[in-house]
C-alpha positions in Angstrom: 26.4 6.2 -9.7 23.0 4.8 -8.5 20.0 6.8 -9.7 16.6 7.5 -8.2 14.8 4.7 -6.4 11.5 4.2 -8.3 10.1 0.6 -8.3 8.7 -1.7 -5.7 7.4 -5.2 -6.2 5.4 -7.0 -3.6 5.3 -10.8 -4.0 1.8 -12.2 -3.3 0.2 -15.6 -3.3 -3.4 -14.7 -4.3 -3.1 -12.3 -7.2 -6.8 -11.9 -7.8 -7.5 -10.9 -4.2 -4.5 -8.6 -4.0 -5.2 -7.0 -7.3 -8.8 -6.3 -6.3 -7.6 -4.8 -2.9 -5.1 -2.4 -4.4 -7.1 -1.4 -7.5 -10.7 -1.4 -6.1 -10.4 -0.9 -2.4 -7.4 1.5 -2.4 -8.0 3.0 -5.8 -4.6 2.4 -7.4 -4.8 2.9 -11.2 -3.6 -0.1 -13.2 -0.8 0.6 -15.7 -0.3 -3.0 -17.0 -1.2 -6.5 -16.1 -0.7 -10.1 -16.9 -1.9 -13.2 -14.9 1.2 -13.2 -12.7 2.1 -9.5 -12.6 0.2 -6.2 -12.0 1.8 -2.8 -12.2 0.1 0.4 -11.0 0.6 3.9 -12.2 3.0 5.9 -10.1 1.3 8.5 -8.0 4.1 11.0 -7.5 6.6 8.4 -6.3 7.9 4.9 -7.0 5.9 2.5 -9.2 4.2 -0.2 -7.2 3.7 -3.7 -8.6 2.4 -7.1 -7.5 4.2 -10.4 -8.6 2.6 -13.8 -8.3 4.7 -16.0 -6.0 3.1 -19.2 -4.4 5.8 -19.1 -1.7 5.2 -15.4 -0.7 4.7 -14.6 3.0 3.7 -11.2 4.4 6.6 -8.9 4.5 8.1 -8.3 8.0 11.4 -6.7 7.1 10.4 -3.9 4.7 8.0 -1.1 5.5 5.7 0.3 2.8 4.6 3.9 3.3 2.2 6.1 1.3 1.8 9.8 1.9 -1.9 10.9 2.1 -3.4 14.4 2.4 -5.8 13.4 5.2 -5.1 10.4 7.4 -8.5 10.6 9.2 -10.6 10.8 6.1 -8.7 7.9 4.6 -9.2 5.9 7.9 -13.0 6.6 7.7 -13.1 5.5 4.0 -11.1 2.3 4.7 -13.4 1.4 7.6 -16.4 1.7 5.2 -14.6 -0.7 2.9 -13.9 -3.1 5.8 -10.1 -2.9 5.5 -8.3 -4.3 8.5 -6.9 -1.5 10.6 -3.6 -2.3 12.4 -3.1 1.1 14.0 -5.8 3.7 14.1 -4.8 7.3 13.3 -2.3 8.6 15.8 0.2 11.4 16.0 4.0 10.7 16.0 6.8 13.3 16.2 6.9 13.5 12.4 3.2 13.5 11.6 -0.1 11.6 11.7 0.0 7.9 10.8 -2.4 5.0 10.1 -1.5 1.3 9.4 -3.7 -1.3 7.6 -3.3 -4.8 6.3 -3.9 -6.1 2.8 -5.6 -9.5 2.3 -2.4 -11.4 2.7 -1.3 -9.6 5.9 1.2 -7.1 4.5 1.2 -4.0 6.6 0.7 -0.7 4.7 1.5 2.6 6.4 -0.2 5.8 5.5 1.0 9.2 6.8 0.8 12.9 6.6 3.8 14.9 7.7 3.4 17.4 10.5 2.5 20.8 9.2 4.9 23.6 10.2 
């Protein structure tokens, strides 16, 4: 039987820029790294990693989502860090969402579920 889903690798062209974005701009804690691979510590969910791939293109067919305690505070912090905002905070039926882009154009979604 298949076990728990727990690992995501995003293929990227510019490892230095992507590593800096995820570690410094978004604050992901490094767990391990080599020149062509970076793994971040899990934060309550799946492990997230970057893999060097000179042929990588921004993902269009998989959505990446992170839960956050405060979408609006995160939005303000990311604006201060000059992160490209794709969708400003907005309410959807399931909660509040925000979408940003990493340096290579991958869209990252942040959300907070609607409180009962």
